[in-house]
N, C-alpha and C positions, 0 to 999 in steps of 0.2 A: 456608631448604631447614638441619633441623640437622644432621651427621653422624650418623650408626644405626654400629650392631654388625653382626658382619659376621653375627650370624646371619637381621636384620632386614634385610642387604642379601640374604641365601640365599635366604629368604623372602615377602619384601616384606609380612611383618608387620607391620604398624604399633606403636609404642608401648604400650605396656599403659596401658590407661583409665585416668583417676582416679578415689579415689572417692568416692562420692556424689554418680554422676547418674543410677545410676537406684533405683528407691522403696526399694527392697532390695536391690537388687545394683551394680556403681561400673559407667561406661557411659562411655566414650572418646567423645572431638570424630568430626568427622565427618570420616575420612579417606580411607576405603579403600571400594573395590568399585564394578566393572560391571557393567551385566548380563549376558555371558558372562562375563564374569573371576571371578567371585567367591571369595574365599579360600573353600575349605572345608578346611582343616589340621585339625582337632582334635586334639589330645591325647588318647589312649585310656589314662585308670590306670582300673582295678580299684578300687579304695579310693579315691576323689579324694577331697581337699579341701573345702570350706567354700570358702577365698579364690582355687582353681583352680574350680570350678564356679559363683560369680560369676564370674570375668573373661570364660571362656567364653560363658555367657551375655548377659555386654554386648556383647561380642563381636558375638554373633551379633543380638541385637536391635541395632548399631551393621549390618550390614552389612546390614536392612530398612530401618531409615533411608532408610542410602544407596540406597535406590532405589529406596525412596520421597516423596522428599522433591523431585528435581528433575521430577518427574512428577506432582510434585503429588496423593497419593493418600490416600486419607483410608479405613483399613483399616477403618472400625466397618460400611462399607459390603455391604465382599464378607460381615459376619459378618448380616445382616437379613433373606437366606436359609437360616439354620440357625435362626435364635431367632425362631421367628410368638409368641411371648409377651413376646419382650424381657424378658427378665427378669435380662439379660447373659451367660447361660454360653450355654454349643455344647459335645459330645461331643469328645475326640482325631482321628478321623477326623477331624472337620471341619474343627478348627483349621486342617490339616495341609491339608482341601482348599481352607483360605482363600485361607492362603499360598502356593497355587497358581495363582489365579484374580489373586491382585496381581502374581505375574509371579516372586518372588524364588523360586533353587531350594535348597533345603534338606534334608535325609536324612531319614528319620522318629526317626537318635537326636538330630535340636536339635528338629524334636516332641516327643518323649515331657521332652525336656531343654525345653522354653517351656508340655509340662501338663503341668509336675507343676511347677518355677514360678507359674504362675499359674490354680492349682487350688486351690478353693473348702474349707474341711470344713468351712461350719457346720450348724444343720442345718435352711435351707431344697435348700439344694445332694446332691441329688435326682444321682444314677446314672442315667447315665453320661454324664449334662451334664451336667458338675462343673467345667470349662475355663472359670474368668471374661474372654472376653476384653474388655471397657470396663476393664481395669484393661493392657492388653495393650497394647491401640490406646493411651491414652493417655502408655505410657512412649513409647509410636512418636509421636504426634503432637506430642513435648516441644519435636524438631526443625523445627520448625513455631513457636513461640515463642523460641529460642533464634539472636539473630542473630549473634553466634561462632557457635555449632558451623554456621550457614548460610555466613557469613563464610571457613572455616576448609575451604571447601569447594568454595571456587572455585578453591583451584592446582590444581583435578583432576580439573576440564573442560578438554572436546578443543579449546573455543573459548575465548576472553576477549568475547564476545556477551552481552547480557546473558542472552535466550533464552535458551540455547541449556541444555539437558536433555542432553548426552553425556554420561557422566562417561567417567573414563580409570584405569586400576589400577596404568599404572607411576608405579611408585617412582626418580626419577633413584639414581643410586649416587651412596653416598660415597668420596667418596678421600682419597688421605694428604694435598696438598697443597691447603689445604680457601683455608689464603688468594690461594693462588693464584689458585684456582680465580673467588673471587671477585673478586679485583685481572678477570683476563680477564672473567669478567661486566658490571663496571663500563667498559671498553673498549669490550665489543659494545652495551652500554648507549647510551652517548655517544654513536660512531658510526654509529646507527641514527635519535640527535633528530641528531646536525646532521648525516645528509646527507638524514634524510626516508624511509628503511628501513622495510620492512618483512617480516621474516621468515618471518611466516605465506604471505604473496603470491608468495614464490620457490618454492614447492617445492609450488604448488596445483596444476601443471599435474602434474606425479608424481604426487599423491594422493588427487586428485579429477576426474582427466578423463573423458569421458561412453564418451570411443570405448575398445575394446582398445587396450590396451599391453604391448606386451611385455617395456617393462621395468622395468612393474610390478609386480613383486613382492609386496606388501605388500596386505591389504583395503583398499576403496576407503574414504576419508576415514577414512584408521583411526589418520593422524596419522603416521605415518612411514614414510620412503626407506628406501635402501638403505645404506650407508657412502660407495662412490664415488660417489655420488653427492648427497650432503651436499654433499662436499668440493666436487665442482663448479662445483658453482651458490653455494658457499658466499660474499658480499659482498666482503667482505673480504679480500685472500687477499696486497694488497701491503701492508697498516697489521698482519699479524698475521704472524707464524710460523707455520710449521709442526706446531711443538710444540702452539701454542694451541691451535691446531685440531686438531690429536687428543688434548690434554685435554678439546674437548670433547665432540666422540667419545664416550669414555672416562665419561662424569657420565652422556648423556644416549642410553648404549647399551640394550638389549633383553637380554633371555637373547637371540634370536633372531642376535643381530649388527650390527641394524638401528639406524636411526635417527631419533629420534625428537625432528621436529623443535618438538611445537607442543611438548614440556614447555618447551624451549626459550622457545618464545615466548614463551609465557604471564610465566617468568618476567623474560624482560628486559621485558615490559608492565608487568608489576608493580614491576620497575626504574622503569623509564620515568613512569609514572602516566601522568596524562591531563588532561595538561591543556587551560583552555579557549586553544581558534584564535579567533589576534585574527580581525574583520571589523570591517570598515565600522556605526557605528552614527548615527544617526541624532536625537539626543534632543532628545524636546518640550520646551522649556522657554517656560515660560509667561510672559508678564510681570504683574506684580503688578496688577489691574484694582481700585480704588476705587469702584465705581462702585456707588455707591444701588439697588436693586430692591424693587418693589413689596412680593413675598413673601415677601420679608425680613423685612418689619411684619408681616407679613398672621400670623394665628395660627389656628393648625396645623388646629383645628378647623372657622372659617371654610372654610378652604384643602378640606377635606374634604366642604364639604357642598355646598361648587360641583363639585368633582366628580361626589360623588353624584349630583347635580339634573343635573349635565351628563348621565351613562350613566343615569339611572336607575335605581337602583342599590337595593335594598334589604339594607339591614343585619341585621337580626336574627337573618331569618329564618338567613341565614351561622354565627352565632356559635349559633345555638339545635342546630347540628352537633355541636357539641362540649359543651352544656352538657342532658346528657338529661331532667333531672330538674327547668329551666327554674325554679334559681336564679337567675336573673343574674346570673355568673358565668362567666373562666374564667380561668387559664394566659397572663402575656404567650407565649408561645409559638406559642399559638393566636391573640396574637390579628395577629401576623405573620404567619401562612398563612392567615387570613381576606381579611387584605389583600393578600397576593397572589394569592390566587384572585380575587379582587372587581378587577386591575387597577391597582390604587392605588400601589405599590412605585415605581415609576415617580416618581411625584410627590410622593413623601416622601419624605427623608432619615435616616437613619442618626438625627442630633439632631430630627426631627421627632415621631419613633414616640420617645424615647428622653421625649416632653414628652406626649405624648401618655400614659403612663404613669405619668408621674410629677400629672398630674393627676386619671387617676381607676383608681390602685393601690389599699386596704388596708391594711390594716394589716397581713396575713394574705400579703401577696402577692400579690394572684387578683386580677384585673381588671373591672370592675364597669363589665361592658358594656353592659348593660340601662340607664345614668344617659348614658352614653355614644352609643348610638343614638337613645335619647330628645332632645339636643343637637341631633343633626344632623341626625332630620326635624323641624323648626323649619323647616327649610323651605318642606317641602311643607305646612305646618297651625299651628294655633297649638295647643294644649294646653289642653283642658274648653274648646270652644267652644262647644257644644251652654250651659254655663252662660252664653252669651251672645248668646243669641237674633240679638241688634238689629248684629252685628259684624260684620267687614267686611274679608274678604284677601284677598289681591293674591297670584294664582298666579303663580308662578314664571318671569321671562326670562329678557330675556339677558343684563341687570344683574347677575342674580344667579351666576351662571357666570363672567359677568367674571372676578368672580377668579382662577378656574381655567385661562383660555385665556387670562387677558395678564400681562404680566410685565413692569414700565413701570420705565424710571428712572426717578427720584426728582431733576429739574434747581431750579435754587435760579429763585426771581423773577426777577434780571437775565439770564439762561441762555431761559429760557421768553419772557420781554420780547423777546428778540432772533431767536428763531426763529418768534415772530408778527410782524415787519417781513420775514421771508423769506417767510414766506409771502402776504404781501400782496402783496411787488415778486413773487410767483409767478401771485400770485392774478390781477393785473393784468395781467400780461404774458401769462394766457389771455385775458382778455376783451376785448384790443384783437386777437389778431391772433387770435380763433379757432379756438384750434386746442384738436385732441382727445387725450387725452395717453390716456383707457383705453384703447382699441385697442394702443396699444407697450408698453402698461404688460401686457396680454393676451399679445403675443406671445413675451414671459417666459415669461409663467407656464400653462406644455402644460399643470400635474398641474391652474390653477387653486384654486392653495392661500391666496390674495392676498397673495401676499408676491411679493418677487423681493430680491436678495440689492442689499447696499449698493454693490458694482462696478456694480450692472445699474444704482440708479438711475442713477449720473452718466451711465451711458451713456444714456440716454434723456433725459437733460435737457440734453446735447450734440447731442443728434440733434434739441433742441427749440431750438437755438442759443442757451440758456438756458445758462453756466459759472457753476458757484457754486466758491468754491473750499475749501479742507479743513474749512475755523474753521464754512463754514453750514453742508458735508456735515454732520459731525460735530452741532449742534445739531437738524438734521434728524429726523438719524440719534435722538436721546437722547427727541425723542419720540415715532417712529413704528417706532422697533424696539423691538419690544412682547414677543418673544418667549424672552424671560429668553437674549438675547444680542442682537450686538455688526451684525450680519451680516444678520438677516434683517426684509427693510422691510415694515411693512402700507403695500400703495400704495391699497389700497380706504378706508379713515381718510384719503389722504394729498387720492386726486381727489373726498371727499367736502368738502373744508374748502377747494380752493383751485382749484375749479371742482364748483362745487354744484349740479344742475339747476334747469331754471327752475322754476317754481311748479306750471302745468298741469301738466311735468309728471308731476311728482313724484305730482300728483292722478291719471295716467291707471298711473303705474307701482305706487301701491297702489290701483287697480281691479281692477286685468291681476291685481297676485299672488290679494285680497280672494275669496272666495268666492263663487259667484253666487245676481244677489237678482233673482225674477223676479217678475213687473212685477203685485202686489196689491192690489186701487181697495178704497177702505174703507169700514168697512163701514154697515149702515142704520141700525142702534140708537145707541147710545150708551154709555157703562155703566150707563147708568141707569136701559135699559131705551126711551128718548125715542126718538123718532123723533127725525132729524136734520134742521135744513137740505138743500135744495137745493144753496148756493153749498158748505158743511161737507161735502156726502158725494163731491161732486165730487174726482179724483183731483191730487194736487199732484205735479206731475213735480219739485220741490227737496227737497220729506219726503224722497226714491231715496232719496236721499243719503245 
């Protein structure tokens, strides 16, 4: 807070505005005005000079900004009812009505001053609708684009919370010995920081109690208490002398003799700052993983192709929504939108996306989605199949979608051979004991995903009394942890290798899962129309398999 003159201390007026703040008049930084205590001491001069009119106009605009900024009001919305044709002009009475609806208390002389400043004199301005409220709203809304002006307003808020919109018109009094006051203020801030004391809660009961109190002589939530209440609740009476406390009272005394403790709280908070409170943390430190996965070597187009086949997605229709002329090109941002809509963003990282753009990007910066869709659709069919009638194609099956569903580790031949030996030991153990392993795994797989955790696999092998050391577990996990991590163990593939079903069981399972084929005797005639011998027309049971 800078020292002010005697006149500014008496009339509570802000310093003169800097030049060049308005389009045609200087405007000062936000530091004035509340809702009920707006300063309206305008100096009336019979023949005012242009500089005095500009300062009065800048002060008036500043008052309106001070009312508009904390409430996040856009003035233009209040003029729409008075301008149905949206020409940007209104009458002088409508300007006063709009300011009244905004909530700003202005006099008729101030309305006339604003109207005279924003009046248009062009050929399109027809009386009485001559006040250009577009320029007025643009000047008022400049407060929302100026961070410095908004920061200067924070010291005049009733509370230091970011969400507060209550403004204060109180200005601390100027003292003769400013150096001594700042020394006392620094001592207060140091004591508050060392002892964890906040000034605001000390006087909250005297200022904000919901029940009627005879000791509360000030308005509720006004941020003021009496002088005796301020001294009685002051927490540092032993550390500070009576003269220092009186100096604080003189600094923050109001015209009615009360003490504005919220202004003191705000200044102490500015001195203290807002340091981050220390709290215990547990940062995640990932160990470097040198494992090579199959997705690292898989081309990104093949990965997308497997996902498209798995989800049965049609790519071209999504791209055509951004290409109404069907030119076959779109922007990179639209490509990212299509990938997100189809749900492929979780499977494609930033590097894969950049690879796709580099493969199908043209010189003009557009993405050739038609070629991209043709390459992905090769998983369903072969292009120009009608030109080769004798060609045979295979339908997509589990092997087509396996690259997208499985992400296996790349092991060396030596590790793979060791893992196969361990599998052979487990296979021999299960065959000798005739142990059913699948129910044990299903007990841990309630969701029927086909996966258990690595620790659960160790527990199951221990329950079967087949103990494995850490190296053997690492080798088996390297083969059957095919979900892109080291934890999910694919027990279905593991059981298929170490505990395969008998051949007759496989035939029975295939018959149970295959569609029903009813009994159908052989036809009486053969393909050439001749009668078939009786022995050949009899149904053969083995032909039904």
